Backbone as CSV, one residue per row, in Angstrom:
resi,resn,N_x,N_y,N_z,CA_x,CA_y,CA_z,C_x,C_y,C_z
1,UNK,0.820,-1.142,0.009,0.006,-0.051,0.017,0.829,1.242,-0.005
2,UNK,2.144,1.179,-0.322,3.013,2.310,-0.340,2.670,3.376,-1.338
3,UNK,2.072,2.931,-2.452,1.827,3.750,-3.556,0.435,4.429,-3.463
4,UNK,-0.264,4.235,-2.408,-1.668,4.731,-2.242,-1.591,6.319,-2.131
5,UNK,-2.457,6.970,-2.937,-2.497,8.448,-3.057,-3.786,8.991,-2.443
6,UNK,-4.741,8.090,-2.227,-6.019,8.541,-1.657,-6.688,7.360,-0.902
7,UNK,-7.360,7.672,0.218,-8.138,6.641,0.951,-9.551,7.056,0.813
8,UNK,-10.343,6.118,0.218,-11.712,6.400,-0.005,-12.666,5.508,0.744
9,UNK,-13.584,5.978,1.441,-14.489,5.195,2.322,-15.929,5.172,1.841
10,UNK,-16.502,4.025,1.808,-17.901,3.931,1.776,-18.477,4.477,3.056
11,UNK,-19.686,5.007,3.022,-20.265,5.677,4.153,-21.161,4.736,5.051
12,UNK,-22.205,4.235,4.428,-23.278,3.508,5.178,-22.807,2.021,5.479
13,UNK,-22.658,1.800,6.804,-22.213,0.534,7.268,-20.713,0.463,7.403
14,UNK,-20.006,1.339,6.951,-18.592,1.390,6.976,-18.072,2.421,8.068
15,UNK,-18.534,3.697,7.855,-18.242,4.763,8.782,-19.437,4.980,9.733
16,UNK,-20.649,4.892,9.201,-21.870,5.191,9.977,-22.737,3.966,10.099
17,UNK,-23.214,3.852,11.416,-23.959,2.595,11.743,-25.411,2.693,11.178
18,UNK,-25.693,1.921,10.219,-27.008,1.882,9.584,-28.117,1.454,10.476
19,UNK,-27.811,0.752,11.484,-28.841,0.268,12.471,-29.135,1.258,13.587
20,UNK,-28.372,2.327,13.635,-28.455,3.225,14.824,-29.793,3.926,14.804
21,UNK,-30.402,4.217,13.660,-31.728,4.902,13.647,-32.825,4.077,14.339
22,UNK,-32.812,2.816,14.020,-33.830,1.896,14.681,-33.483,1.680,16.052
23,UNK,-32.183,1.568,16.356,-31.797,1.320,17.764,-32.176,2.409,18.724
24,UNK,-32.110,3.642,18.218,-32.520,4.725,19.077,-34.040,4.756,19.300
25,UNK,-34.800,3.927,18.564,-36.263,3.770,18.771,-36.552,2.458,19.337
26,UNK,-35.638,1.613,19.898,-35.963,0.310,20.303,-36.912,0.240,21.460
27,UNK,-36.999,1.303,22.347,-37.987,1.323,23.396,-39.326,1.311,22.837
28,UNK,-39.590,1.918,21.652,-40.882,2.002,21.002,-41.177,0.803,20.115
29,UNK,-40.096,0.336,19.445,-40.312,-0.802,18.508,-40.329,-2.105,19.181
30,UNK,-39.514,-2.218,20.287,-39.409,-3.461,21.081,-38.366,-4.382,20.491
31,UNK,-38.467,-5.657,20.834,-37.378,-6.638,20.569,-37.190,-6.851,19.088
32,UNK,-38.093,-6.492,18.319,-37.934,-6.761,16.889,-37.172,-5.670,16.144
33,UNK,-36.621,-4.654,16.884,-35.881,-3.493,16.237,-34.798,-3.927,15.419
34,UNK,-34.060,-4.945,15.861,-32.873,-5.313,15.071,-33.244,-5.954,13.757
35,UNK,-34.235,-6.922,13.754,-34.641,-7.531,12.638,-35.331,-6.519,11.614
36,UNK,-36.011,-5.595,12.174,-36.534,-4.495,11.407,-35.462,-3.693,10.687
37,UNK,-34.465,-3.321,11.499,-33.296,-2.576,10.924,-32.621,-3.272,9.789
38,UNK,-32.400,-4.548,9.925,-31.663,-5.294,8.970,-32.520,-5.446,7.699
39,UNK,-33.865,-5.625,7.838,-34.776,-5.757,6.748,-34.795,-4.439,5.956
40,UNK,-34.838,-3.338,6.725,-34.892,-1.982,6.055,-33.644,-1.818,5.247
41,UNK,-32.441,-2.188,5.764,-31.208,-2.025,5.021,-31.183,-2.852,3.825
42,UNK,-31.560,-4.150,3.970,-31.530,-5.059,2.840,-32.427,-4.553,1.709
43,UNK,-33.655,-4.156,2.094,-34.609,-3.654,1.106,-34.130,-2.358,0.380
44,UNK,-33.490,-1.463,1.196,-32.908,-0.238,0.651,-31.876,-0.618,-0.454
45,UNK,-30.985,-1.556,-0.170,-29.935,-1.928,-1.096,-30.537,-2.556,-2.364
46,UNK,-31.547,-3.489,-2.174,-32.151,-4.096,-3.234,-32.841,-3.106,-4.165
47,UNK,-33.392,-2.044,-3.599,-34.063,-1.066,-4.401,-33.044,-0.244,-5.269
48,UNK,-31.849,-0.061,-4.670,-30.815,0.745,-5.415,-30.346,-0.152,-6.634
49,UNK,-30.184,-1.409,-6.382,-29.692,-2.319,-7.540,-30.835,-2.491,-8.584
50,UNK,-32.055,-2.659,-8.138,-33.192,-2.806,-9.123,-33.354,-1.574,-9.873
51,UNK,-33.355,-0.451,-9.255,-33.545,0.868,-9.916,-32.424,1.135,-10.964
52,UNK,-31.189,0.706,-10.611,-30.126,0.865,-11.573,-30.376,-0.044,-12.834
53,UNK,-30.785,-1.303,-12.547,-31.030,-2.175,-13.658,-32.204,-1.676,-14.533
54,UNK,-33.226,-1.201,-13.899,-34.457,-0.699,-14.552,-34.269,0.683,-15.218
55,UNK,-33.126,1.336,-14.826,-32.886,2.739,-15.258,-33.981,3.628,-14.796
56,UNK,-34.403,3.453,-13.493,-35.558,4.223,-12.855,-34.916,4.861,-11.638
57,UNK,-33.985,5.827,-11.822,-33.226,6.312,-10.583,-34.078,7.211,-9.742
58,UNK,-34.023,6.967,-8.466,-34.487,7.828,-7.368,-33.342,8.115,-6.464
59,UNK,-33.219,9.294,-5.923,-32.107,9.540,-5.026,-32.259,8.747,-3.739
60,UNK,-31.169,8.701,-2.988,-31.057,7.760,-1.817,-32.046,8.060,-0.729
61,UNK,-32.332,9.288,-0.507,-33.396,9.600,0.461,-34.727,9.026,0.137
62,UNK,-35.080,9.163,-1.126,-36.332,8.593,-1.596,-36.375,7.117,-1.537
63,UNK,-35.283,6.502,-1.902,-35.125,5.050,-1.807,-35.235,4.607,-0.353
64,UNK,-34.580,5.296,0.461,-34.596,4.999,1.911,-36.062,5.113,2.511
65,UNK,-36.750,6.156,2.049,-38.110,6.241,2.465,-39.046,5.147,1.966
66,UNK,-38.868,4.797,0.620,-39.613,3.727,0.076,-39.379,2.390,0.822
67,UNK,-38.167,2.081,1.014,-37.818,0.920,1.713,-38.282,0.885,3.233
68,UNK,-38.323,2.069,3.781,-38.826,2.188,5.165,-40.303,1.875,5.207
69,UNK,-41.088,2.415,4.156,-42.551,2.132,4.119,-42.748,0.633,4.086
70,UNK,-42.049,-0.126,3.240,-42.207,-1.563,3.110,-41.911,-2.224,4.420
71,UNK,-40.792,-1.840,5.039,-40.295,-2.419,6.278,-41.228,-2.281,7.419
72,UNK,-41.815,-1.078,7.520,-42.728,-0.807,8.609,-44.023,-1.571,8.472
73,UNK,-44.451,-1.819,7.277,-45.629,-2.689,7.030,-45.302,-4.020,7.389
74,UNK,-44.157,-4.499,6.936,-43.716,-5.899,7.197,-43.630,-6.252,8.632
75,UNK,-43.092,-5.274,9.468,-42.911,-5.436,10.857,-44.016,-4.913,11.740
76,UNK,-45.077,-4.425,11.013,-46.242,-3.840,11.709,-45.790,-2.816,12.763
77,UNK,-45.099,-1.840,12.265,-44.612,-0.658,13.105,-45.561,0.541,12.874
78,UNK,-45.951,1.220,13.946,-46.876,2.309,13.858,-46.410,3.298,12.795
79,UNK,-47.200,3.650,11.773,-46.835,4.654,10.827,-46.475,5.950,11.398
80,UNK,-46.936,6.269,12.519,-46.606,7.619,13.158,-45.179,7.809,13.471
81,UNK,-44.392,6.649,13.407,-42.899,6.650,13.668,-42.080,6.987,12.522
82,UNK,-42.755,7.048,11.315,-41.997,7.134,10.051,-41.074,8.329,9.979
83,UNK,-41.551,9.523,10.322,-40.764,10.741,10.219,-39.640,10.672,11.167
84,UNK,-39.866,10.132,12.420,-38.801,10.037,13.359,-37.669,9.162,12.916
85,UNK,-38.022,7.975,12.356,-37.013,7.055,11.856,-36.263,7.722,10.678
86,UNK,-36.986,8.350,9.733,-36.363,8.903,8.576,-35.373,10.036,9.009
87,UNK,-35.812,10.856,9.979,-34.943,11.911,10.408,-33.690,11.345,11.094
88,UNK,-33.883,10.282,11.906,-32.680,9.647,12.571,-31.736,9.116,11.593
89,UNK,-32.242,8.582,10.392,-31.376,8.041,9.397,-30.387,9.158,8.811
90,UNK,-30.821,10.411,8.957,-30.065,11.475,8.378,-28.894,11.809,9.324
91,UNK,-29.005,11.374,10.598,-27.888,11.681,11.556,-27.396,10.379,12.206
92,UNK,-27.160,9.363,11.389,-26.663,8.084,11.951,-25.391,8.243,12.754
93,UNK,-25.267,7.331,13.700,-24.045,7.459,14.577,-22.832,6.884,13.954
94,UNK,-21.664,7.301,14.245,-20.436,6.737,13.873,-20.145,5.470,14.567
95,UNK,-19.397,4.506,14.004,-18.905,3.434,14.749,-17.855,3.942,15.743
96,UNK,-17.643,3.244,16.862,-16.720,3.900,17.933,-15.394,4.350,17.562
97,UNK,-14.723,3.615,16.733,-13.290,3.886,16.446,-13.130,4.912,15.328
98,UNK,-14.144,5.235,14.587,-14.028,5.937,13.304,-13.316,7.342,13.444
99,UNK,-13.864,8.094,14.342,-13.384,9.472,14.522,-11.928,9.573,14.831
100,UNK,-11.385,8.817,15.715,-10.047,8.792,16.068,-9.123,8.388,14.915
101,UNK,-9.561,7.270,14.267,-8.736,6.813,13.114,-8.709,7.871,12.017
102,UNK,-9.801,8.476,11.664,-9.844,9.466,10.593,-8.879,10.699,11.038
103,UNK,-8.946,11.053,12.245,-8.137,12.181,12.731,-6.613,11.768,12.541
104,UNK,-6.239,10.531,12.850,-4.912,10.150,12.734,-4.440,10.101,11.242
105,UNK,-5.294,9.636,10.417,-4.981,9.594,9.029,-4.825,11.052,8.416
106,UNK,-5.740,11.913,8.883,-5.611,13.272,8.464,-4.289,13.949,8.941
107,UNK,-3.935,13.627,10.092,-2.654,14.150,10.660,-1.410,13.688,9.822
108,UNK,-1.565,12.493,9.258,-0.486,11.976,8.374,-0.590,12.448,6.957
109,UNK,-1.501,13.456,6.748,-1.571,14.148,5.461,-2.142,13.261,4.356
110,UNK,-2.914,12.232,4.687,-3.569,11.353,3.666,-4.680,12.155,3.055
111,UNK,-4.933,11.969,1.749,-6.121,12.484,1.101,-7.271,11.517,1.376
112,UNK,-8.383,12.103,2.042,-9.446,11.313,2.489,-10.760,11.693,1.790
113,UNK,-11.561,10.707,1.403,-12.814,10.976,0.739,-13.852,9.966,1.082
114,UNK,-15.093,10.315,0.903,-16.167,9.358,0.951,-16.747,9.210,-0.455
115,UNK,-17.103,7.886,-0.767,-17.768,7.607,-2.057,-18.995,6.793,-1.697
116,UNK,-20.179,7.357,-1.937,-21.420,6.835,-1.310,-22.652,6.984,-2.230
117,UNK,-23.493,6.051,-1.969,-24.805,6.147,-2.563,-25.631,7.333,-2.081
118,UNK,-25.290,7.940,-0.976,-26.026,8.960,-0.300,-26.028,10.270,-1.190
119,UNK,-27.053,10.993,-1.063,-27.040,12.336,-1.679,-26.076,13.339,-1.058
120,UNK,-25.691,14.344,-1.753,-24.796,15.377,-1.177,-25.264,15.922,0.051
121,UNK,-26.680,16.155,0.130,-27.289,16.720,1.393,-27.167,15.733,2.573
122,UNK,-27.446,14.412,2.261,-27.359,13.390,3.263,-25.965,13.294,3.852
123,UNK,-25.001,13.232,2.907,-23.617,13.114,3.329,-23.061,14.323,4.086
124,UNK,-23.470,15.436,3.715,-23.031,16.697,4.455,-23.592,16.701,5.847
125,UNK,-24.860,16.240,5.941,-25.508,16.155,7.276,-24.889,15.168,8.186
126,UNK,-24.511,13.954,7.618,-23.804,12.981,8.434,-22.466,13.486,8.903
127,UNK,-21.744,14.098,8.043,-20.429,14.651,8.410,-20.622,15.742,9.504
128,UNK,-21.521,16.622,9.323,-21.756,17.692,10.213,-22.237,17.190,11.586
129,UNK,-23.244,16.307,11.591,-23.877,15.830,12.836,-22.882,15.035,13.698
130,UNK,-21.836,14.461,13.032,-20.841,13.688,13.730,-19.496,14.478,13.963
131,UNK,-19.577,15.808,13.711,-18.355,16.622,13.948,-17.207,16.184,13.141
132,UNK,-17.280,15.917,11.865,-16.224,15.461,11.036,-15.834,16.510,10.002
133,UNK,-16.383,17.776,10.227,-15.924,18.805,9.309,-14.376,18.885,9.250
134,UNK,-13.917,19.305,8.079,-12.414,19.493,7.828,-11.578,18.196,7.805
135,UNK,-12.386,17.041,7.774,-11.649,15.676,7.695,-11.502,15.278,6.269
136,UNK,-12.587,15.367,5.447,-12.607,14.787,4.157,-12.293,15.879,3.093
137,UNK,-11.502,15.464,2.134,-11.225,16.366,1.006,-12.348,16.419,-0.010
138,UNK,-13.119,15.296,-0.125,-14.249,15.192,-0.992,-15.337,14.293,-0.524
139,UNK,-16.620,14.588,-0.843,-17.704,13.725,-0.557,-18.346,13.318,-1.945
140,UNK,-17.974,12.258,-2.406,-18.451,11.763,-3.782,-19.867,11.103,-3.633
141,UNK,-20.822,11.648,-4.340,-22.235,11.082,-4.320,-22.549,10.493,-5.667
142,UNK,-23.220,9.384,-5.701,-23.718,8.799,-6.977,-24.622,9.717,-7.732
143,UNK,-25.174,10.733,-7.092,-26.051,11.623,-7.827,-25.414,12.352,-8.907
144,UNK,-24.013,12.392,-8.814,-23.221,13.049,-9.919,-23.353,12.224,-11.200
145,UNK,-23.594,10.940,-11.085,-23.644,10.055,-12.317,-25.017,9.453,-12.489
146,UNK,-25.870,9.557,-11.475,-27.237,9.117,-11.648,-27.439,7.674,-11.703
147,UNK,-26.620,6.872,-11.037,-26.728,5.399,-10.967,-25.977,4.941,-9.730
148,UNK,-26.456,3.874,-9.104,-25.876,3.347,-7.873,-24.694,2.424,-8.028
149,UNK,-23.927,2.320,-6.982,-22.925,1.246,-6.873,-23.635,-0.114,-7.128
150,UNK,-22.916,-1.088,-7.751,-21.539,-1.036,-8.110,-21.217,-0.734,-9.623
151,UNK,-22.014,0.144,-10.191,-21.763,0.621,-11.501,-20.419,1.302,-11.542
152,UNK,-19.622,1.049,-12.594,-18.240,1.528,-12.678,-18.222,3.132,-12.786
153,UNK,-19.262,3.747,-13.206,-19.282,5.173,-13.288,-19.132,5.767,-11.943
154,UNK,-19.559,5.130,-10.909,-19.453,5.610,-9.548,-17.954,5.580,-9.155
155,UNK,-17.250,4.412,-9.445,-15.912,4.274,-8.995,-14.981,5.199,-9.833
156,UNK,-15.490,5.615,-11.007,-14.693,6.523,-11.864,-14.492,7.898,-11.182
157,UNK,-15.408,8.300,-10.325,-15.325,9.692,-9.866,-14.053,10.178,-9.102
158,UNK,-13.593,9.334,-8.176,-12.278,9.795,-7.545,-11.127,9.828,-8.510
159,UNK,-11.143,8.833,-9.422,-10.105,8.672,-10.445,-9.977,10.012,-11.266
160,UNK,-11.125,10.401,-11.725,-11.177,11.598,-12.585,-10.837,12.890,-11.785
161,UNK,-11.329,12.963,-10.520,-11.090,14.150,-9.735,-9.568,14.254,-9.414
162,UNK,-8.913,13.189,-8.999,-7.568,13.218,-8.483,-6.528,12.960,-9.518
163,UNK,-6.962,12.523,-10.738,-6.130,12.188,-11.878,-5.026,11.214,-11.442
164,UNK,-5.477,10.098,-10.841,-4.659,9.020,-10.424,-5.161,7.698,-10.968
165,UNK,-4.330,6.645,-10.756,-4.794,5.304,-11.168,-5.682,4.603,-10.161
166,UNK,-6.500,3.679,-10.585,-7.367,2.989,-9.666,-6.595,2.234,-8.563
167,UNK,-5.460,1.674,-8.936,-4.644,0.952,-7.936,-3.962,1.876,-6.900
168,UNK,-4.055,3.187,-7.113,-3.529,4.134,-6.123,-4.568,4.613,-5.123
169,UNK,-5.700,3.975,-5.173,-6.792,4.295,-4.242,-7.000,3.034,-3.332
170,UNK,-6.957,3.318,-2.016,-7.339,2.367,-1.012,-8.831,2.636,-0.730
171,UNK,-9.621,1.648,-1.059,-11.095,1.786,-0.942,-11.611,0.854,0.167
172,UNK,-12.379,1.395,1.161,-12.810,0.627,2.256,-14.324,0.599,2.256
173,UNK,-14.862,-0.665,2.459,-16.338,-0.831,2.600,-16.536,-2.040,3.469
174,UNK,-17.659,-1.975,4.185,-18.107,-3.162,4.913,-18.980,-4.103,4.140
175,UNK,-19.458,-3.518,3.025,-20.381,-4.265,2.181,-19.594,-5.113,1.150
176,UNK,-19.733,-6.483,1.235,-18.880,-7.244,0.356,-19.100,-7.001,-1.152
177,UNK,-20.341,-6.730,-1.508,-20.641,-6.475,-2.943,-19.908,-5.192,-3.349
178,UNK,-19.783,-4.217,-2.494,-19.107,-2.948,-2.806,-17.601,-3.147,-2.797
179,UNK,-17.100,-3.918,-1.954,-15.636,-4.250,-2.031,-15.328,-5.004,-3.302
180,UNK,-16.224,-5.901,-3.773,-15.992,-6.613,-5.006,-16.198,-5.608,-6.164
181,UNK,-17.099,-4.725,-6.149,-17.297,-3.751,-7.129,-16.053,-2.876,-7.376
182,UNK,-15.589,-2.353,-6.191,-14.355,-1.546,-6.202,-13.060,-2.311,-6.600
183,UNK,-13.020,-3.531,-6.146,-11.840,-4.433,-6.353,-11.801,-4.864,-7.851
184,UNK,-12.955,-5.187,-8.449,-13.020,-5.611,-9.867,-12.710,-4.357,-10.705
185,UNK,-12.987,-3.165,-10.159,-12.763,-1.931,-10.978,-11.237,-1.644,-10.988
186,UNK,-10.542,-2.092,-9.978,-9.108,-1.906,-9.972,-8.576,-1.262,-8.656
187,UNK,-9.457,-0.813,-7.813,-9.066,-0.288,-6.495,-8.314,-1.300,-5.628
188,UNK,-7.493,-0.831,-4.716,-6.957,-1.637,-3.600,-8.099,-1.646,-2.637
189,UNK,-9.012,-2.598,-2.698,-10.194,-2.697,-1.928,-9.972,-3.460,-0.622
190,UNK,-10.326,-2.869,0.504,-10.161,-3.411,1.799,-11.561,-3.751,2.424
191,UNK,-11.749,-4.943,2.880,-13.042,-5.326,3.459,-13.122,-5.062,5.019
192,UNK,-13.988,-4.186,5.477,-14.199,-3.855,6.899,-15.312,-4.903,7.338
193,UNK,-14.889,-6.021,7.821,-15.804,-7.052,8.146,-16.248,-6.952,9.654
194,UNK,-17.209,-6.032,9.811,-17.564,-5.699,11.215,-18.380,-6.742,11.848
195,UNK,-19.071,-7.553,11.063,-20.026,-8.556,11.682,-19.605,-10.013,11.443
196,UNK,-18.318,-10.224,11.170,-17.837,-11.649,10.982,-18.646,-12.354,9.903
197,UNK,-18.838,-11.733,8.833,-19.544,-12.308,7.663,-18.769,-13.106,6.733
198,UNK,-19.349,-13.792,5.850,-18.630,-14.575,4.667,-18.630,-13.644,3.477
199,UNK,-17.495,-13.716,2.771,-17.343,-12.865,1.611,-18.100,-13.492,0.391
200,UNK,-18.688,-12.589,-0.426,-19.420,-13.047,-1.599,-18.518,-13.589,-2.708
201,UNK,-19.058,-14.503,-3.508,-18.280,-15.014,-4.695,-18.556,-14.151,-5.872
202,UNK,-17.880,-13.021,-6.035,-18.136,-12.094,-7.125,-16.774,-11.768,-7.871
203,UNK,-15.935,-12.781,-8.039,-14.708,-12.621,-8.879,-13.679,-11.682,-8.286
204,UNK,-13.763,-11.441,-6.981,-12.741,-10.670,-6.335,-12.605,-11.075,-4.840
205,UNK,-11.292,-11.141,-4.445,-11.056,-11.487,-3.025,-10.083,-10.360,-2.558
206,UNK,-10.480,-9.623,-1.482,-9.485,-8.618,-1.015,-8.258,-9.112,-0.370
207,UNK,-7.251,-8.450,-0.590,-5.934,-8.820,0.007,-5.954,-8.547,1.493
208,UNK,-6.743,-7.507,1.917,-6.769,-7.111,3.263,-8.192,-7.134,3.821
209,UNK,-8.360,-7.749,4.985,-9.662,-7.841,5.696,-9.455,-7.388,7.124
210,UNK,-10.170,-6.398,7.574,-10.024,-5.868,8.913,-11.456,-5.851,9.584
211,UNK,-11.476,-6.015,10.935,-12.800,-5.909,11.568,-13.249,-4.617,12.099
212,UNK,-12.324,-3.625,12.054,-12.704,-2.211,12.321,-11.592,-1.368,11.710
213,UNK,-11.777,-0.053,11.680,-10.869,0.821,10.946,-9.521,1.022,11.677
214,UNK,-9.432,0.676,12.944,-8.170,0.808,13.697,-7.046,0.072,12.977
215,UNK,-7.401,-1.075,12.410,-6.308,-1.938,11.673,-5.827,-1.234,10.437
216,UNK,-6.604,-0.291,9.897,-6.152,0.393,8.718,-4.868,1.170,8.898
217,UNK,-4.637,1.594,10.146,-3.485,2.323,10.408,-2.115,1.536,10.307
218,UNK,-2.370,0.235,10.317,-1.192,-0.749,10.189,-0.965,-1.043,8.676
219,UNK,-1.938,-0.672,7.851,-1.851,-1.034,6.460,-1.295,0.081,5.544
220,UNK,-1.810,1.321,5.872,-1.412,2.438,4.988,-0.375,3.320,5.695
């Protein structure tokens, strides 16, 4: 990783805890909150892939709302909670180690960026609400190209902005399909395996697997 010129992070599930919105409402939702949160996330991702294939793009906030509607009906959650859950999704919590690791990387003068399905407004709100201003050089959103990951046009964005080669980017994601997407594109893709999952069979195996971002400091 000596030739790395930029470190690019996925946002949802990698830096920000996608289950934290539902977790903050677990006193109202009850024991099913975790199953509901996982279903919401899975549906959300399925909608991004299906919309990309159908060429029926909606931005990530709209997709998140659509998938929330289905999830609330599936888990029989009071519709009056919809706005609360949606607003909490805009201010998801960081995973515990993230802020400290990002600060250390910044101190070492690494170029840092986010590459995400999220809209510019959502990403800016996540950064602001978690006090990460002045950490990232860029927040790349799929809205710039109008299609979701793992479309190669998404992975093109940092390459074009920084005028560097794909292999000069360290790309981190907790989502195996995203690691495969970035890896097959040519990135030095690192899997952040936060939940001890099994990697997908999608023609790519990452050279580096870590269970949280702390271990990134040993790699770059």
